[in-house]
MIPAMI-740265 format. One record per residue: z, x, y of N, C-alpha, C in turn; chain; residue in three letters. Coordinates in Angstrom, 1 decimal. Layout:
<patis>
      n.Z      n.X      n.Y     ca.Z     ca.X     ca.Y      c.Z      c.X      c.Y   cadena   residuo
        Z        X        Y        Z        X        Y        Z        X        Y        A       ala
...
</patis>
This chain:
<patis>
      n.Z      n.X      n.Y     ca.Z     ca.X     ca.Y      c.Z      c.X      c.Y   cadena   residuo
    -94.5     26.9     35.8    -95.3     26.5     34.6    -94.6     25.6     33.7        A       met
    -95.2     24.5     33.3    -94.5     23.5     32.4    -94.5     24.0     31.0        A       arg
    -93.6     23.4     30.2    -93.5     23.8     28.8    -94.8     23.6     28.1        A       glu
    -95.0     24.5     27.0    -96.2     24.4     26.3    -96.3     23.0     25.5        A       pro
    -97.5     22.6     25.3    -97.8     21.3     24.5    -97.8     21.7     23.0        A       glu
    -97.1     20.9     22.2    -97.1     21.1     20.8    -98.3     20.4     20.2        A       ser
    -99.0     21.1     19.3   -100.3     20.5     18.7   -100.1     20.6     17.2        A       leu
   -100.8     19.8     16.5   -101.1     20.0     15.1   -102.6     19.9     14.9        A       thr
   -103.1     20.9     14.1   -104.5     21.1     13.8   -104.8     21.1     12.3        A       leu
   -106.1     21.0     12.0   -106.5     21.1     10.6   -105.9     20.0      9.8        A       ala
   -105.9     18.8     10.2   -105.3     17.7      9.5   -103.8     17.9      9.3        A       his
   -103.1     18.4     10.3   -101.7     18.6     10.2   -101.2     19.9      9.5        A       gly
   -102.1     20.6      9.0   -101.8     21.9      8.3   -101.3     23.0      9.1        A       arg
   -101.8     23.0     10.4   -101.5     24.1     11.3   -100.8     23.6     12.5        A       leu
    -99.7     24.1     12.9    -99.0     23.8     14.1    -99.4     24.8     15.2        A       ala
    -99.3     24.4     16.4    -99.7     25.2     17.6    -99.0     24.9     18.8        A       ala
    -99.0     25.9     19.8    -98.5     25.6     21.1    -99.7     25.8     22.1        A       leu
    -99.8     25.1     23.1   -100.9     25.2     24.1   -100.4     25.3     25.5        A       ala
   -100.9     26.2     26.3   -100.6     26.3     27.7   -101.9     26.1     28.5        A       trp
   -101.8     25.3     29.6   -103.0     25.2     30.4   -103.6     23.8     30.3        A       gly
   -104.5     23.6     31.2   -105.3     22.4     31.3   -106.2     22.2     30.1        A       asp
   -106.1     21.1     29.3   -107.0     20.9     28.1   -108.5     21.0     28.4        A       pro
   -108.9     20.8     29.7   -110.2     20.9     30.1   -110.7     22.3     30.4        A       glu
   -109.8     23.2     30.5   -110.1     24.6     30.9   -110.7     25.3     29.7        A       ala
   -111.5     26.4     30.0   -112.0     27.2     28.8   -110.8     27.7     28.0        A       pro
   -111.0     27.6     26.7   -109.9     27.8     25.7   -110.0     29.2     25.0        A       thr
   -108.9     29.9     24.9   -108.7     31.1     24.1   -107.8     30.7     23.0        A       trp
   -108.1     31.3     21.8   -107.2     31.0     20.6   -106.4     32.3     20.4        A       leu
   -105.1     32.1     20.3   -104.2     33.2     20.1   -103.5     33.3     18.7        A       ala
   -103.5     34.5     18.2   -103.1     34.7     16.9   -102.0     35.7     16.8        A       leu
   -100.9     35.4     16.2    -99.7     36.2     16.2    -99.6     37.2     15.0        A       his
    -98.6     37.9     15.0    -98.4     39.0     13.9    -97.6     38.5     12.7        A       gly
    -97.5     39.3     11.8    -96.8     39.0     10.5    -95.3     38.7     10.8        A       trp
    -94.9     37.6     10.2    -93.5     37.0     10.3    -93.1     36.6     11.7        A       leu
    -94.1     36.5     12.6    -93.9     36.0     14.0    -94.5     34.5     14.0        A       asp
    -94.7     34.0     15.1    -95.3     32.6     15.2    -95.9     32.4     16.7        A       asn
    -96.2     31.2     17.0    -96.9     31.0     18.3    -96.1     31.4     19.5        A       ala
    -94.8     31.4     19.4    -93.9     31.8     20.5    -94.2     33.3     20.9        A       glu
    -94.9     34.0     20.0    -95.2     35.4     20.4    -95.9     35.5     21.7        A       ser
    -96.6     34.4     22.2    -97.4     34.4     23.4    -96.7     33.6     24.5        A       phe
    -95.4     33.2     24.4    -94.8     32.3     25.3    -94.5     33.0     26.6        A       ser
    -94.5     34.3     26.7    -94.3     35.0     28.0    -95.6     35.4     28.6        A       arg
    -96.5     35.7     27.8    -97.8     36.2     28.3    -98.8     35.1     28.7        A       leu
    -98.8     34.0     27.8    -99.8     32.9     28.1    -99.7     32.3     29.5        A       ala
    -98.5     31.9     29.9    -98.4     31.3     31.2    -99.0     32.2     32.3        A       pro
    -98.8     33.5     32.3    -99.3     34.4     33.2   -100.9     34.4     33.2        A       leu
   -101.5     34.4     32.1   -102.9     34.4     31.9   -103.5     33.1     32.3        A       leu
   -102.8     32.0     31.9   -103.3     30.7     32.3   -103.4     30.5     33.8        A       val
   -102.4     31.0     34.5   -102.3     30.8     36.0   -103.4     31.7     36.6        A       glu
   -103.5     32.9     36.1   -104.4     33.9     36.9   -105.8     33.7     36.5        A       ala
   -106.2     33.2     35.3   -107.6     33.1     34.9   -108.1     31.6     34.8        A       leu
   -107.2     30.7     35.0   -107.6     29.3     34.9   -108.1     28.9     33.6        A       gly
   -107.5     29.4     32.5   -107.9     29.1     31.1   -106.8     28.3     30.4        A       ile
   -107.1     27.9     29.2   -106.2     27.3     28.3   -105.9     28.3     27.1        A       arg
   -104.7     28.4     26.7   -104.4     29.2     25.5   -103.8     28.4     24.5        A       ile
   -104.4     28.4     23.3   -103.8     27.7     22.1   -103.4     28.7     21.1        A       val
   -102.1     28.8     20.8   -101.6     29.7     19.8   -101.2     29.0     18.6        A       ala
   -101.7     29.4     17.5   -101.4     28.7     16.2   -100.2     29.5     15.5        A       ile
    -99.5     28.7     14.7    -98.7     29.3     13.7    -99.5     29.5     12.4        A       asp
    -99.7     30.7     11.9   -100.4     30.9     10.7    -99.6     30.2      9.5        A       phe
   -100.3     29.8      8.5    -99.5     29.2      7.3    -98.4     30.0      6.9        A       pro
    -97.3     29.3      6.5    -96.1     30.0      6.1    -95.2     30.6      7.2        A       gly
    -95.7     30.4      8.5    -95.0     31.0      9.6    -94.7     29.7     10.6        A       his
    -93.6     29.9     11.3    -93.3     28.9     12.3    -93.3     27.5     11.7        A       gly
    -94.0     26.6     12.4    -94.0     25.2     12.0    -95.2     24.8     11.1        A       his
    -96.0     25.7     10.8    -97.2     25.4     10.0    -96.8     25.2      8.5        A       ser
    -97.6     24.5      7.8    -97.3     24.3      6.3    -97.5     25.6      5.5        A       gln
    -96.7     25.9      4.5    -96.9     27.0      3.6    -98.2     26.8      2.8        A       pro
    -98.7     27.9      2.2    -99.7     27.8      1.2    -99.2     26.9      0.1        A       arg
   -100.2     26.3     -0.6    -99.9     25.4     -1.8    -99.2     26.3     -2.8        A       ala
    -98.4     25.6     -3.7    -97.7     26.2     -4.8    -98.7     27.0     -5.6        A       glu
    -98.5     28.3     -6.0    -99.3     29.1     -6.7   -100.3     29.9     -5.8        A       gly
   -100.3     29.5     -4.5   -101.2     30.2     -3.5   -100.6     31.5     -3.1        A       gly
   -101.3     32.2     -2.2   -100.8     33.5     -1.8   -101.3     33.7     -0.3        A       asp
   -101.0     34.9      0.2   -101.3     35.2      1.6   -102.1     36.5      1.8        A       tyr
   -103.2     36.6      1.2   -104.1     37.8      1.4   -104.6     37.7      2.8        A       pro
   -104.9     38.8      3.5   -105.3     38.8      4.9   -106.6     38.0      5.1        A       ile
   -107.5     38.0      4.2   -108.7     37.3      4.4   -108.6     35.7      4.4        A       trp
   -107.6     35.3      3.8   -107.3     33.8      3.8   -107.1     33.3      5.2        A       glu
   -106.4     34.1      6.0   -106.2     33.7      7.4   -107.5     33.5      8.2        A       tyr
   -108.5     34.1      7.8   -109.8     34.0      8.5   -110.2     32.5      8.5        A       thr
   -110.0     31.9      7.3   -110.3     30.4      7.2   -109.5     29.5      8.1        A       leu
   -108.2     30.0      8.3   -107.3     29.3      9.2   -107.8     29.4     10.7        A       asp
   -108.4     30.5     11.0   -108.9     30.7     12.4   -110.1     29.8     12.6        A       val
   -111.0     29.8     11.6   -112.2     28.9     11.7   -111.8     27.4     11.7        A       leu
   -110.8     27.1     10.9   -110.3     25.7     10.9   -109.7     25.3     12.3        A       asp
   -109.0     26.2     12.9   -108.5     25.9     14.3   -109.6     25.8     15.3        A       ala
   -110.5     26.7     15.3   -111.6     26.7     16.2   -112.4     25.3     16.0        A       leu
   -112.6     24.9     14.8   -113.3     23.6     14.5   -112.5     22.4     15.1        A       asp
   -111.2     22.5     14.8   -110.3     21.4     15.2   -110.2     21.3     16.7        A       ala
   -110.4     22.4     17.5   -110.4     22.5     18.9   -111.8     22.1     19.5        A       leu
   -112.8     22.0     18.7   -114.2     21.8     19.1   -114.8     23.0     19.7        A       gly
   -114.4     24.2     19.3   -114.9     25.4     19.9   -115.9     26.1     19.0        A       leu
   -117.2     26.1     19.4   -118.2     26.8     18.7   -118.0     28.3     18.8        A       glu
   -117.5     28.8     19.9   -117.3     30.2     20.2   -116.2     30.3     21.2        A       cys
   -115.2     31.3     21.0   -114.1     31.4     21.9   -113.6     32.8     21.9        A       ala
   -112.9     33.2     22.9   -112.2     34.5     22.9   -111.0     34.4     22.0        A       pro
   -110.6     35.5     21.4   -109.5     35.6     20.5   -108.5     36.6     21.1        A       leu
   -107.3     36.1     21.4   -106.2     36.9     21.9   -105.2     37.1     20.7        A       leu
   -105.0     38.4     20.3   -104.3     38.6     19.0   -103.4     39.8     19.0        A       ala
   -102.3     39.6     18.3   -101.3     40.7     18.2   -101.1     41.1     16.7        A       his
   -101.2     42.4     16.4   -100.7     43.0     15.1   -101.6     42.4     14.0        A       ser
   -100.9     41.7     13.1   -101.7     41.1     11.9   -102.7     40.1     12.5        A       met
   -102.5     39.4     13.5   -103.4     38.5     14.2   -104.7     39.3     14.7        A       gly
   -104.4     40.5     15.1   -105.5     41.4     15.6   -106.4     41.7     14.4        A       ala
   -105.7     42.1     13.2   -106.5     42.4     12.0   -107.3     41.2     11.6        A       ala
   -106.8     40.0     11.6   -107.5     38.8     11.2   -108.7     38.6     12.2        A       val
   -108.4     38.8     13.5   -109.5     38.7     14.5   -110.7     39.6     14.2        A       ser
   -110.3     40.8     13.8   -111.4     41.8     13.5   -112.2     41.4     12.4        A       cys
   -111.6     40.7     11.4   -112.4     40.3     10.2   -113.3     39.1     10.6        A       leu
   -112.7     38.2     11.4   -113.6     37.0     11.9   -114.7     37.5     12.7        A       val
   -114.5     38.4     13.6   -115.5     38.9     14.5   -116.6     39.7     13.8        A       ala
   -116.2     40.4     12.7   -117.2     41.1     11.9   -118.0     40.2     11.1        A       ala
   -117.5     39.2     10.4   -118.1     38.3      9.5   -118.8     37.2     10.2        A       ala
   -118.2     36.6     11.3   -118.7     35.4     11.9   -118.9     35.7     13.4        A       met
   -119.8     36.6     13.8   -119.9     37.0     15.2   -120.2     35.9     16.1        A       pro
   -120.9     34.9     15.6   -121.3     33.7     16.5   -120.1     32.9     16.9        A       glu
   -118.9     33.1     16.3   -117.7     32.3     16.7   -116.8     33.0     17.6        A       arg
   -117.0     34.3     17.9   -116.1     35.1     18.8   -116.8     35.6     20.0        A       val
   -116.3     35.2     21.2   -116.9     35.6     22.5   -116.5     37.0     22.8        A       ala
   -115.2     37.3     22.7   -114.7     38.7     22.8   -113.3     38.7     22.3        A       his
   -112.8     39.9     22.1   -111.5     40.1     21.5   -110.5     40.8     22.5        A       leu
   -109.3     40.3     22.6   -108.2     41.0     23.3   -107.1     41.2     22.3        A       val
   -107.0     42.5     21.9   -106.1     42.8     20.8   -104.9     43.6     21.4        A       leu
   -103.7     43.2     20.9   -102.5     43.8     21.4   -101.8     44.6     20.3        A       ile
   -101.8     45.9     20.3   -101.2     46.8     19.3   -101.6     46.5     17.9        A       asp
   -102.9     46.3     17.7   -103.4     46.1     16.3   -104.9     46.3     16.3        A       gly
   -105.4     46.9     15.4   -106.9     47.1     15.2   -107.2     47.3     13.7        A       leu
   -107.9     46.4     13.1   -108.2     46.5     11.6   -106.9     46.2     10.8        A       gly
   -107.1     46.2      9.5   -106.1     45.8      8.6   -105.4     47.0      7.8        A       thr
   -104.3     46.7      7.2   -103.7     47.7      6.3   -104.7     47.9      5.2        A       leu
   -104.8     49.2      4.7   -105.7     49.6      3.7   -105.0     50.2      2.5        A       thr
   -105.7     50.2      1.4   -105.3     51.1      0.2   -106.5     51.9     -0.2        A       thr
   -106.2     53.2     -0.4   -107.3     54.1     -0.8   -107.7     53.7     -2.2        A       glu
   -109.0     54.0     -2.5   -109.6     53.6     -3.8   -108.7     54.1     -4.9        A       val
   -108.3     55.4     -4.9   -107.6     55.9     -6.0   -106.2     55.3     -6.2        A       glu
   -105.7     54.5     -5.2   -104.4     53.8     -5.4   -104.5     52.4     -5.7        A       asp
   -105.8     51.9     -6.1   -106.0     50.5     -6.3   -105.1     49.9     -7.4        A       thr
   -105.1     50.6     -8.5   -104.2     50.2     -9.7   -102.7     50.1     -9.3        A       ala
   -102.3     51.1     -8.5   -100.9     51.1     -8.1   -100.6     49.9     -7.2        A       lys
   -101.5     49.6     -6.3   -101.3     48.4     -5.4   -101.2     47.2     -6.3        A       gln
   -102.2     47.0     -7.2   -102.2     45.9     -8.0   -100.9     45.8     -8.9        A       leu
   -100.4     46.9     -9.4    -99.2     46.8    -10.2    -98.0     46.3     -9.3        A       arg
    -97.9     46.8     -8.1    -96.8     46.4     -7.3    -96.9     44.9     -7.0        A       met
    -98.1     44.4     -6.8    -98.3     43.0     -6.5    -97.9     42.1     -7.7        A       gly
    -98.4     42.6     -8.9    -98.2     41.8    -10.1    -96.6     41.8    -10.5        A       leu
    -96.0     42.9    -10.3    -94.6     42.9    -10.6    -93.8     41.9     -9.8        A       ile
    -94.1     41.9     -8.4    -93.4     41.0     -7.5    -93.7     39.5     -7.8        A       gln
    -94.9     39.2     -8.3    -95.2     37.8     -8.6    -94.6     37.4     -9.9        A       arg
    -94.2     38.3    -10.8    -93.5     37.9    -12.0    -92.1     37.7    -11.8        A       arg
    -91.5     38.0    -10.7    -90.2     37.8    -10.4    -90.0     36.4     -9.7        A       arg
    -88.7     36.0     -9.9    -88.4     34.7     -9.2    -88.5     34.8     -7.7        A       ser
    -88.9     33.8     -7.0    -89.0     33.8     -5.6    -87.6     33.9     -4.9        A       arg
    -87.5     34.8     -4.0    -86.2     35.0     -3.3    -85.9     33.8     -2.4        A       ser
    -84.7     33.5     -2.2    -84.3     32.4     -1.4    -84.5     32.8      0.1        A       ser
    -84.7     31.8      0.9    -84.9     32.0      2.4    -83.6     32.3      3.0        A       val
    -83.5     33.4      3.8    -82.2     33.7      4.5    -81.6     32.5      5.2        A       pro
    -80.3     32.4      5.2    -79.5     31.4      5.9    -78.4     32.1      6.7        A       arg
    -78.2     31.6      7.9    -77.3     32.3      8.8    -76.3     31.2      9.4        A       tyr
    -75.1     31.7      9.9    -74.2     30.7     10.5    -74.6     30.1     11.8        A       pro
    -75.5     30.9     12.5    -76.0     30.4     13.9    -77.2     31.1     14.3        A       asp
    -77.8     30.7     15.4    -79.0     31.3     15.9    -78.8     32.7     16.3        A       glu
    -77.7     33.0     17.0    -77.4     34.4     17.4    -77.4     35.4     16.2        A       ala
    -76.8     35.0     15.1    -76.8     35.8     14.0    -78.2     36.0     13.4        A       thr
    -79.0     35.0     13.4    -80.4     35.1     12.9    -81.2     36.1     13.8        A       ala
    -80.9     36.0     15.1    -81.6     36.9     16.0    -81.2     38.4     15.8        A       ile
    -79.9     38.6     15.6    -79.3     39.9     15.3    -79.9     40.4     14.0        A       ala
    -80.1     39.6     13.0    -80.7     40.0     11.7    -82.1     40.5     11.9        A       ala
    -82.9     39.8     12.8    -84.3     40.1     13.0    -84.3     41.5     13.7        A       arg
    -83.4     41.8     14.7    -83.4     43.0     15.4    -83.0     44.1     14.4        A       val
    -82.1     43.9     13.6    -81.6     44.9     12.6    -82.6     45.2     11.5        A       ala
    -83.3     44.2     11.1    -84.2     44.4      9.9    -85.6     44.3     10.1        A       gly
    -86.1     44.4     11.4    -87.5     44.3     11.8    -88.3     45.5     11.3        A       gly
    -89.5     45.3     10.9    -90.4     46.4     10.4    -90.6     47.4     11.6        A       val
    -90.8     46.8     12.8    -91.0     47.6     14.0    -89.8     47.3     14.9        A       thr
    -89.4     48.2     15.8    -88.2     48.0     16.7    -88.4     46.8     17.6        A       pro
    -87.4     46.0     17.8    -87.5     44.9     18.6    -86.1     44.6     19.2        A       ile
    -85.9     44.2     20.4    -84.6     43.9     20.9    -84.4     42.4     20.9        A       asp
    -83.1     42.0     21.2    -82.7     40.6     21.0    -83.4     39.7     22.0        A       ala
    -83.7     40.0     23.2    -84.3     39.2     24.2    -85.8     39.0     23.7        A       val
    -86.5     40.0     23.2    -87.8     39.9     22.7    -87.9     39.0     21.4        A       thr
    -86.9     39.2     20.6    -86.9     38.5     19.3    -86.5     37.0     19.4        A       ala
    -85.8     36.7     20.4    -85.2     35.3     20.5    -86.2     34.2     20.4        A       ala
    -87.3     34.1     21.2    -88.2     33.0     21.0    -88.9     33.0     19.7        A       pro
    -89.2     34.1     19.1    -89.8     34.2     17.7    -88.8     33.6     16.7        A       leu
    -87.6     34.0     16.7    -86.6     33.5     15.8    -86.3     32.0     16.0        A       val
    -86.2     31.6     17.2    -85.9     30.2     17.5    -86.9     29.2     16.9        A       arg
    -88.1     29.6     17.0    -89.2     28.7     16.5    -89.2     28.7     14.9        A       arg
    -88.6     29.7     14.4    -88.6     29.9     12.9    -87.4     29.4     12.2        A       asn
    -86.6     28.6     12.9    -85.3     28.2     12.3    -85.3     26.7     12.1        A       leu
    -84.7     26.3     11.0    -84.3     24.9     10.7    -82.8     24.8     10.7        A       asp
    -82.2     23.8     11.4    -80.8     23.6     11.4    -80.4     22.7     10.3        A       glu
    -79.4     23.1      9.5    -78.9     22.3      8.4    -77.8     21.4      8.7        A       glu
    -77.4     20.5      7.9    -76.4     19.5      8.2    -75.1     20.2      8.5        A       asp
    -74.8     21.3      7.9    -73.5     21.9      8.3    -73.5     22.8      9.4        A       asp
    -74.5     22.9     10.2    -74.6     23.6     11.4    -75.2     25.0     11.2        A       gly
    -75.4     25.4      9.9    -76.0     26.7      9.6    -77.5     26.6      9.9        A       his
    -78.2     27.7     10.0    -79.7     27.7     10.2    -80.3     28.5      9.1        A       val
    -81.5     28.1      8.8    -82.3     28.8      7.7    -83.7     29.1      8.2        A       arg
    -84.2     30.2      7.8    -85.5     30.6      8.3    -86.6     29.7      7.6        A       leu
    -87.6     29.3      8.4    -88.7     28.5      7.9    -89.8     29.3      7.2        A       arg
    -89.9     30.6      7.4    -91.0     31.4      6.9    -91.0     31.5      5.4        A       ser
    -92.2     31.4      4.8    -92.3     31.4      3.4    -92.0     32.8      2.8        A       asp
    -91.1     32.8      1.8    -90.6     34.0      1.2    -91.8     34.8      0.6        A       ser
    -92.8     34.1      0.2    -94.0     34.8     -0.4    -94.7     35.8      0.5        A       arg
    -94.4     35.6      1.8    -95.1     36.5      2.8    -94.5     38.0      2.7        A       leu
    -93.4     38.1      2.0    -92.8     39.4      1.8    -93.3     40.2      0.6        A       leu
    -94.2     39.5     -0.3    -94.7     40.2     -1.5    -95.9     41.0     -1.1        A       arg
    -96.0     42.2     -1.8    -97.1     43.0     -1.5    -98.4     42.4     -2.0        A       pro
    -99.5     42.8     -1.3   -100.8     42.2     -1.6   -101.2     42.7     -3.0        A       ser
   -102.0     41.9     -3.8   -102.5     42.4     -5.1   -103.6     43.5     -4.8        A       leu
   -104.4     43.2     -3.8   -105.5     44.2     -3.5   -105.6     44.3     -2.0        A       val
   -106.0     45.3     -1.4   -106.3     45.5      0.0   -107.7     46.1      0.2        A       arg
   -108.3     46.0      1.4   -109.5     46.7      1.7   -109.3     48.2      1.6        A       phe
   -110.2     48.9      1.3   -110.2     50.4      1.3   -110.4     50.8      2.8        A       ser
   -110.1     52.0      3.2   -110.4     52.4      4.5   -111.9     52.4      4.8        A       ser
   -112.7     52.7      3.8   -114.2     52.7      4.1   -114.6     51.2      4.3        A       glu
   -114.0     50.3      3.6   -114.4     48.9      3.8   -114.0     48.4      5.2        A       gln
   -112.7     48.8      5.6   -112.2     48.5      6.9   -113.0     49.0      8.1        A       met
   -113.4     50.3      7.9   -114.2     50.9      9.0   -115.6     50.2      9.1        A       leu
   -116.1     49.9      7.9   -117.4     49.1      7.9   -117.3     47.8      8.7        A       ser
   -116.2     47.1      8.4   -115.8     45.9      9.2   -115.8     46.1     10.7        A       met
   -115.2     47.1     11.1   -115.0     47.4     12.5   -116.4     47.8     13.1        A       leu
   -117.2     48.5     12.4   -118.5     48.9     12.8   -119.4     47.6     13.0        A       arg
   -119.0     46.5     12.3   -119.9     45.3     12.4   -119.5     44.4     13.6        A       ser
   -118.5     44.7     14.3   -118.0     43.9     15.4   -119.0     44.0     16.5        A       ile
   -119.6     42.9     16.9   -120.5     42.9     18.0   -119.9     42.6     19.4        A       glu
   -118.8     41.8     19.3   -118.2     41.3     20.5   -117.5     42.5     21.3        A       ala
   -117.3     42.3     22.6   -116.6     43.4     23.4   -115.1     43.2     22.9        A       pro
   -114.4     44.4     22.9   -113.1     44.4     22.5   -112.2     45.2     23.5        A       val
   -111.2     44.5     24.0   -110.1     45.1     24.9   -108.9     45.3     24.0        A       leu
   -108.6     46.6     23.8   -107.4     47.0     23.0   -106.3     47.5     23.9        A       leu
   -105.2     46.8     23.9   -104.0     47.2     24.6   -102.9     47.7     23.6        A       ile
   -102.5     49.0     23.8   -101.6     49.6     22.9   -100.3     49.9     23.7        A       glu
    -99.2     49.8     23.0    -97.9     50.2     23.6    -97.7     51.7     23.3        A       gly
    -97.1     52.3     24.3    -96.8     53.8     24.2    -96.0     54.0     23.0        A       glu
    -95.1     53.1     22.6    -94.2     53.2     21.4    -94.7     52.3     20.3        A       asp
    -95.9     51.9     20.3    -96.4     51.0     19.3    -96.8     51.6     18.0        A       gly
    -97.6     50.9     17.2    -97.9     51.4     15.9    -99.3     52.1     15.8        A       ile
   -100.0     52.2     16.9   -101.3     52.8     16.9   -101.3     54.2     17.5        A       leu
   -101.2     54.4     18.8   -101.3     55.6     19.6   -102.2     56.6     18.9        A       val
   -101.8     57.8     18.6   -102.7     58.8     18.1   -102.6     59.1     16.6        A       glu
   -102.2     58.1     15.9   -102.3     58.2     14.4   -103.7     58.3     13.9        A       arg
   -103.9     59.0     12.8   -105.3     59.3     12.4   -106.0     58.0     12.1        A       asp
   -105.4     57.0     11.4   -106.2     55.8     11.1   -106.6     55.1     12.3        A       tyr
   -105.7     55.1     13.4   -106.0     54.5     14.6   -107.2     55.1     15.4        A       ala
   -107.3     56.4     15.4   -108.3     57.2     16.0   -109.7     56.8     15.3        A       arg
   -109.6     56.7     13.9   -110.9     56.4     13.2   -111.2     54.9     13.5        A       arg
   -110.3     54.1     13.6   -110.6     52.6     13.8   -111.2     52.5     15.2        A       ala
   -110.6     53.1     16.2   -111.2     52.9     17.5   -112.6     53.5     17.6        A       arg
   -112.8     54.6     16.9   -114.2     55.2     17.0   -115.2     54.4     16.3        A       ala
   -114.8     53.5     15.4   -115.7     52.6     14.7   -116.2     51.4     15.5        A       ala
   -115.5     51.0     16.5   -115.8     49.8     17.3   -116.8     50.2     18.4        A       val
   -117.9     49.6     18.5   -119.0     50.0     19.3   -118.7     49.8     20.8        A       ala
   -118.1     48.6     21.2   -117.8     48.2     22.5   -116.3     48.0     22.7        A       asn
   -115.6     49.1     22.8   -114.1     49.0     22.9   -113.6     49.6     24.2        A       leu
   -112.8     49.0     24.9   -112.0     49.4     26.0   -110.5     49.6     25.6        A       thr
   -110.0     50.7     25.8   -108.6     51.0     25.4   -107.7     51.2     26.6        A       arg
   -106.6     50.5     26.6   -105.5     50.6     27.6   -104.2     50.9     26.9        A       ile
   -103.5     51.9     27.4   -102.2     52.2     26.9   -101.1     51.9     28.0        A       ile
   -100.2     51.1     27.6    -99.1     50.7     28.5    -97.7     51.0     28.0        A       leu
    -96.8     51.1     28.9    -95.4     51.3     28.4    -94.9     50.1     27.6        A       pro
    -94.2     50.3     26.5    -93.7     49.3     25.7    -93.9     49.6     24.2        A       gly
    -93.3     48.7     23.4    -93.4     48.9     22.0    -94.4     48.0     21.4        A       gly
    -94.2     47.7     20.1    -95.2     46.9     19.3    -95.4     45.5     19.9        A       his
    -94.3     44.9     20.4    -94.3     43.5     21.0    -94.4     43.6     22.5        A       his
    -95.1     44.6     23.1    -95.1     44.7     24.5    -95.5     43.4     25.3        A       leu
    -96.3     42.6     24.6    -96.8     41.3     25.3    -95.6     40.3     25.4        A       his
    -94.5     40.6     24.7    -93.4     39.6     24.7    -92.1     40.3     25.3        A       leu
    -92.2     41.6     25.6    -91.0     42.3     26.1    -91.0     42.0     27.5        A       glu
    -89.8     41.6     28.0    -89.6     41.2     29.4    -90.0     42.2     30.5        A       ala
    -89.8     43.4     30.2    -90.2     44.4     31.2    -91.6     45.0     31.0        A       asp
    -92.4     44.4     30.1    -93.7     45.0     29.8    -94.8     43.9     30.0        A       ala
    -94.4     42.7     29.8    -95.4     41.6     29.7    -96.3     41.5     31.0        A       val
    -95.7     41.7     32.2    -96.4     41.6     33.4    -97.6     42.6     33.5        A       ala
    -97.3     43.8     33.0    -98.3     44.8     33.0    -99.4     44.5     32.0        A       ala
    -99.1     43.9     30.9   -100.1     43.4     29.9   -101.0     42.4     30.5        A       val
   -100.4     41.4     31.2   -101.2     40.3     31.8   -102.1     40.9     32.9        A       ala
   -101.6     41.8     33.7   -102.3     42.4     34.7   -103.6     43.2     34.2        A       glu
   -103.3     43.9     33.1   -104.5     44.6     32.5   -105.5     43.6     32.0        A       ala
   -105.1     42.6     31.3   -106.1     41.6     30.8   -106.9     40.9     31.9        A       ile
   -106.1     40.5     32.9   -106.8     39.8     34.1   -107.8     40.8     34.8        A       val
   -107.4     42.0     35.0   -108.3     42.9     35.7   -109.5     43.1     34.8        A       ala
   -109.4     43.3     33.5   -110.5     43.5     32.7   -111.5     42.3     32.7        A       his
   -110.9     41.1     32.6   -111.6     39.8     32.6   -112.4     39.8     33.9        A       glu
   -111.8     40.1     35.0   -112.5     40.0     36.4   -113.6     41.0     36.5        A       arg
   -113.3     42.2     36.0   -114.4     43.2     36.0   -115.6     42.8     35.2        A       glu
   -115.4     42.1     34.1   -116.5     41.7     33.3   -117.2     40.4     33.7        A       gly
   -116.6     39.7     34.8   -117.1     38.4     35.2   -118.5     38.5     36.0        A       ala
</patis>
């Protein structure tokens, strides 16, 4: 499989990687928080070869090679839905499957709920619905967000070399990740400086807490509005499994197929788990054909 093609979409605002024949049916792939398009670098070639499709994975704004939000802007979850629609438009896709991980899965659910005519079906990897704040905690959430926004923006981390940057991601990740899995994500997110040091490209504003979030009732209502078929692949050691919010989220989706596979939150990028993820997606696609 040849190297992915680098793309720019939405008037240069969004960077992307593409695998497969440009004339083949296209899936849009959406990565998780603080990741980038390389999230699909091990899964996409397997799907492209088996299904004869093209996969275009974008970097969300502030991630990877995409531009950050404008000064004074922010990164609420719903803003990413506009990026998805912009990417679909730029690719000339009226309707397409969405392949999405974690935060990307959350964004996909919002797009599918609000714009069902744009989404053929969803393939979600260890993510379903968005983070929520209960109604009684609304003021507390707003306070956290306001306090962070009144502080000076933190500087972007700088490291002596790529290996140190990868080790920092492994040590400081929100979810467990090993160096082999983290390497492609970190590599796409680095800028090399004149002195040989490397600096993360990701926007430091991504680390600020949201001013507001959907409530659990709003999120469940969104999930109940999804008309498209949903394939949900969970890692045995991922973030969903049998947690209460995950059970309620799964129950809210009308047409959901759930598959649990060995692996962690990034099972689609884990060297010893990605083949099983690809096999599950391919089998599901062929069954529905």
